[in-house]
C-alpha positions as CSV (number, residue, x, y, z in Angstrom):
1,X,-17.4,7.8,-56.5
2,X,-14.4,8.8,-54.2
3,X,-15.6,8.2,-50.9
4,X,-15.6,11.8,-48.7
5,X,-13.1,10.9,-45.4
6,X,-14.4,14.0,-42.7
7,X,-12.0,15.1,-40.4
8,X,-12.1,17.1,-37.1
9,X,-12.4,20.3,-36.6
10,X,-10.7,21.0,-33.6
11,X,-10.8,25.2,-34.2
12,X,-14.3,24.4,-34.7
13,X,-15.2,22.0,-32.1
14,X,-13.7,23.5,-29.6
15,X,-15.1,27.6,-30.2
16,X,-18.8,25.6,-30.1
17,X,-18.0,24.2,-27.4
18,X,-17.2,26.7,-25.5
19,X,-19.6,29.4,-27.2
20,X,-22.4,26.8,-26.1
21,X,-20.8,26.4,-22.9
22,X,-21.3,30.2,-22.1
23,X,-24.6,30.4,-23.6
24,X,-26.1,28.7,-21.0
25,X,-27.0,29.3,-16.9
26,X,-27.5,26.6,-14.4
27,X,-30.7,26.6,-14.2
28,X,-31.2,26.2,-17.7
29,X,-29.7,22.8,-17.0
30,X,-31.2,22.0,-14.0
31,X,-28.1,23.0,-11.6
32,X,-28.1,25.0,-8.7
33,X,-26.8,28.0,-9.4
34,X,-25.1,28.8,-6.0
35,X,-23.8,31.7,-4.5
36,X,-21.1,34.2,-5.5
37,X,-20.7,33.3,-9.3
38,X,-19.0,35.2,-10.8
39,X,-18.4,32.3,-14.3
40,X,-20.0,33.4,-17.0
41,X,-22.3,30.7,-18.0
42,X,-21.8,26.6,-16.7
43,X,-18.3,26.2,-15.6
44,X,-16.4,23.1,-17.7
45,X,-16.9,21.0,-14.4
46,X,-20.4,21.2,-14.7
47,X,-20.3,19.9,-18.6
48,X,-18.3,17.9,-17.8
49,X,-20.8,16.3,-15.3
50,X,-24.1,16.9,-17.3
51,X,-22.1,14.8,-20.5
52,X,-20.7,11.8,-18.4
53,X,-17.2,12.5,-19.0
54,X,-14.3,14.2,-16.6
55,X,-13.8,17.4,-16.8
56,X,-10.0,17.3,-18.4
57,X,-10.9,15.3,-21.2
58,X,-13.8,17.8,-22.0
59,X,-11.8,21.1,-20.8
60,X,-9.1,19.4,-23.4
61,X,-11.4,19.1,-26.5
62,X,-11.9,22.9,-25.2
63,X,-8.5,23.5,-25.9
64,X,-8.3,21.7,-29.0
65,X,-6.1,19.0,-27.4
66,X,-6.3,15.1,-27.4
67,X,-8.2,11.9,-29.7
68,X,-10.8,12.7,-31.4
69,X,-14.2,11.6,-29.7
70,X,-16.1,8.8,-30.2
71,X,-19.1,8.7,-32.0
72,X,-20.7,7.8,-28.0
73,X,-18.8,11.0,-26.1
74,X,-20.2,13.6,-28.9
75,X,-23.2,12.3,-28.5
76,X,-23.1,12.8,-25.0
77,X,-21.6,15.9,-25.2
78,X,-25.0,16.9,-27.3
79,X,-27.6,15.8,-24.8
80,X,-25.4,17.7,-21.9
81,X,-25.5,21.1,-23.6
82,X,-29.1,20.6,-24.8
83,X,-28.3,20.9,-28.2
84,X,-31.3,21.3,-31.0
85,X,-31.0,18.3,-34.1
86,X,-29.3,20.9,-35.9
87,X,-26.4,22.1,-33.2
88,X,-26.0,18.3,-32.7
89,X,-25.6,17.4,-36.6
90,X,-23.3,20.2,-36.4
91,X,-21.0,19.1,-33.8
92,X,-20.5,15.7,-35.1
93,X,-19.3,17.5,-37.7
94,X,-16.9,19.1,-36.5
95,X,-16.0,16.1,-34.5
96,X,-15.3,13.6,-38.2
97,X,-18.2,11.8,-37.5
98,X,-21.4,11.6,-40.0
99,X,-24.4,12.6,-37.2
100,X,-27.0,9.9,-36.7
101,X,-30.3,9.7,-38.5
102,X,-33.1,11.4,-37.0
103,X,-36.5,10.2,-36.4
104,X,-38.4,7.7,-34.0
105,X,-35.0,6.0,-33.9
106,X,-32.8,9.4,-32.5
107,X,-32.5,8.8,-28.9
108,X,-30.9,12.8,-28.8
109,X,-34.3,14.7,-26.6
110,X,-35.5,18.3,-28.2
111,X,-34.0,20.5,-25.7
112,X,-37.3,21.8,-24.9
113,X,-38.1,19.0,-23.3
114,X,-35.0,18.3,-21.3
115,X,-35.9,21.8,-19.8
116,X,-39.4,20.6,-18.5
117,X,-38.1,17.7,-17.0
118,X,-35.2,19.7,-15.3
119,X,-37.7,21.4,-13.1
120,X,-39.2,18.6,-12.1
121,X,-36.9,17.6,-9.5
122,X,-39.5,17.0,-6.7
123,X,-41.5,14.4,-9.0
124,X,-41.5,11.2,-10.7
125,X,-40.7,11.8,-14.4
126,X,-39.1,10.4,-17.3
127,X,-39.0,10.5,-21.0
128,X,-39.4,7.2,-22.9
129,X,-39.7,5.9,-26.9
130,X,-42.5,4.8,-28.9
131,X,-41.4,1.5,-27.6
132,X,-41.5,2.4,-23.8
133,X,-37.3,2.5,-23.4
134,X,-36.6,4.9,-20.3
135,X,-33.9,7.8,-21.2
136,X,-34.2,10.2,-19.0
137,X,-35.7,9.6,-14.9
138,X,-35.9,12.6,-12.5
139,X,-34.3,11.1,-9.0
140,X,-38.2,10.7,-7.3
141,X,-39.2,8.8,-10.3
142,X,-35.8,6.5,-10.3
143,X,-37.0,5.7,-6.4
144,X,-40.6,5.1,-7.9
145,X,-39.4,2.3,-10.4
146,X,-35.8,2.1,-10.2
147,X,-33.3,2.9,-12.8
148,X,-34.5,2.1,-15.6
149,X,-31.9,3.1,-17.9
150,X,-29.9,0.6,-17.2
151,X,-31.2,-1.8,-18.8
152,X,-29.1,-3.0,-22.7
153,X,-30.7,-4.3,-26.1
154,X,-34.7,-5.2,-26.1
155,X,-34.7,-5.5,-22.7
156,X,-34.6,-1.6,-22.8
157,X,-38.4,-1.7,-23.4
158,X,-40.6,-2.0,-20.8
159,X,-43.3,-4.2,-23.0
160,X,-40.9,-6.7,-23.9
161,X,-39.0,-7.0,-20.4
162,X,-42.7,-7.1,-19.5
163,X,-43.0,-10.8,-21.0
164,X,-39.2,-11.4,-20.9
165,X,-39.1,-10.7,-17.2
166,X,-41.3,-11.6,-13.8
167,X,-40.0,-9.3,-11.9
168,X,-41.1,-6.4,-13.9
169,X,-44.4,-7.5,-12.7
170,X,-43.7,-7.0,-9.8
171,X,-44.3,-3.4,-9.1
172,X,-47.6,-3.2,-10.7
173,X,-51.0,-4.1,-9.3
174,X,-51.7,-7.4,-9.7
175,X,-54.9,-6.8,-10.7
176,X,-54.4,-4.9,-13.7
177,X,-51.9,-7.0,-15.0
178,X,-54.2,-8.5,-17.3
179,X,-55.1,-4.6,-18.9
180,X,-51.3,-4.1,-19.1
181,X,-50.6,-7.2,-20.8
182,X,-53.3,-6.6,-23.5
183,X,-51.8,-3.0,-23.3
184,X,-48.7,-4.0,-24.2
185,X,-49.4,-5.9,-27.1
186,X,-51.6,-3.2,-28.6
187,X,-49.2,-0.6,-28.3
188,X,-46.9,-2.9,-30.0
189,X,-48.8,-3.5,-32.5
190,X,-49.5,-0.2,-33.5
191,X,-45.7,0.8,-33.3
192,X,-44.7,-1.4,-35.8
193,X,-46.9,-1.8,-38.2
194,X,-46.7,2.0,-38.6
195,X,-42.8,1.9,-38.2
196,X,-43.2,-1.1,-40.4
197,X,-40.6,-4.5,-41.8
198,X,-36.7,-4.2,-40.1
199,X,-38.0,-1.5,-37.8
200,X,-37.1,-2.2,-33.8
201,X,-40.8,-2.4,-33.2
202,X,-40.2,-5.6,-35.5
203,X,-37.8,-7.3,-34.2
204,X,-38.8,-7.0,-31.1
205,X,-42.2,-8.6,-31.9
206,X,-40.2,-11.4,-34.2
207,X,-38.2,-12.1,-30.5
208,X,-41.2,-11.8,-28.5
209,X,-43.3,-14.3,-30.2
210,X,-40.5,-16.9,-30.6
211,X,-39.4,-16.2,-26.6
212,X,-43.4,-15.8,-24.7
213,X,-46.6,-17.9,-25.0
214,X,-48.6,-15.5,-23.5
215,X,-47.0,-12.8,-26.2
216,X,-48.3,-14.8,-28.5
217,X,-51.5,-16.0,-27.2
218,X,-52.2,-12.2,-26.9
219,X,-50.6,-11.1,-30.0
220,X,-53.0,-13.5,-32.2
221,X,-56.4,-11.4,-30.7
222,X,-55.2,-8.7,-33.1
223,X,-56.5,-5.9,-30.3
224,X,-55.1,-2.2,-31.9
225,X,-56.2,1.0,-30.2
226,X,-55.6,0.0,-26.7
227,X,-54.7,3.1,-24.2
228,X,-52.6,3.8,-20.9
229,X,-55.3,4.0,-18.3
230,X,-54.8,8.1,-16.7
231,X,-54.3,6.3,-13.6
232,X,-51.3,3.5,-12.8
233,X,-51.2,1.3,-9.2
234,X,-48.0,1.1,-8.2
235,X,-47.3,-1.6,-5.5
236,X,-43.8,0.2,-4.0
237,X,-41.5,-2.7,-1.6
238,X,-41.0,0.5,0.8
239,X,-44.0,2.6,0.8
240,X,-46.7,0.2,-0.2
241,X,-49.6,1.0,-2.7
242,X,-49.6,3.6,-5.1
243,X,-52.5,5.5,-7.0
244,X,-50.5,8.0,-9.5
245,X,-52.1,9.9,-11.8
246,X,-50.9,10.3,-15.4
247,X,-49.4,12.7,-17.4
248,X,-48.0,12.8,-20.8
249,X,-46.6,15.4,-23.3
250,X,-45.3,14.0,-27.0
251,X,-42.5,15.8,-29.0
252,X,-43.7,14.4,-32.2
253,X,-41.0,15.3,-34.4
254,X,-38.9,12.7,-31.5
255,X,-41.6,10.1,-30.6
256,X,-40.2,11.3,-27.6
257,X,-43.0,10.9,-25.0
258,X,-42.7,12.7,-20.7
259,X,-44.7,10.7,-18.6
260,X,-45.3,12.7,-15.3
261,X,-46.6,10.4,-12.2
262,X,-48.6,12.9,-10.0
263,X,-51.1,12.0,-6.6
264,X,-54.1,13.7,-5.2
265,X,-52.8,16.1,-2.4
266,X,-54.3,14.9,0.6
267,X,-55.0,11.3,-0.2
268,X,-52.7,8.2,1.2
269,X,-51.2,7.3,-2.2
270,X,-50.2,11.9,-1.8
271,X,-48.1,10.8,1.8
272,X,-47.1,7.6,0.4
273,X,-45.2,9.8,-2.6
274,X,-43.3,12.3,-0.4
275,X,-42.2,9.5,1.4
276,X,-40.8,7.8,-1.3
277,X,-39.2,11.4,-2.0
278,X,-37.7,10.9,1.6
279,X,-36.5,7.6,1.1
280,X,-34.6,8.9,-3.1
281,X,-33.4,6.6,-5.4
282,X,-31.3,4.1,-3.1
283,X,-35.0,2.7,-1.8
284,X,-35.8,-0.1,-5.3
285,X,-31.4,-0.4,-5.5
């Protein structure tokens, strides 16, 4: 059977990008509107900022020019424009690429979850996968835990880093370490069983069994169903101890979790969280 080669549809790609850009307002994607705004929809430079690319590169796509964008670039555009999965897949085909798989391994965040995150600009919040891989953070979340999106490979998973990078534990209260160790192992066991052999979760299990004696010992206990506590205790190097409530929202289609951290108003942790918001993301650089 002859393989069908998908080619880029430059006209369709340009028209689709232009229409999606014009349908969005700054507040839809967490950007300030500003005064005297006359542009219908988003500006090209705003889309380029959201998609982590140059304005010139994006503008050439809308003008049916430039090289064929890579799959990574198309994925970034799809996320920046807050596309649905169907829209993302359509964009990939217009660009001459096969759409990525859907499901638990997908890293495309749903528009609804992104809209919620965009409105939490003054609150520590993050979107993570079922394996604890951080996909997106608010600036206060970066100030609280550092930029967790910089990791690559298995180290993207907080549970993996817990057993392979001692510095990971410094941000958490020592009294919670034993419980968190059991929780991470239990959670990974549950995901690995759910996704089965050959999954990314199963691969992480193999790596940790080979690298961590502590992981092997706890893994042999066969504990399952250990859930995170609603209250988390952080030890921040700049503001000190923080006792934060943790609320979660699950996107079942993508197995993505929105985590929001708050403190009881009037508490010492609340005051320290306010101070952290002033210090900003540079606190943990």
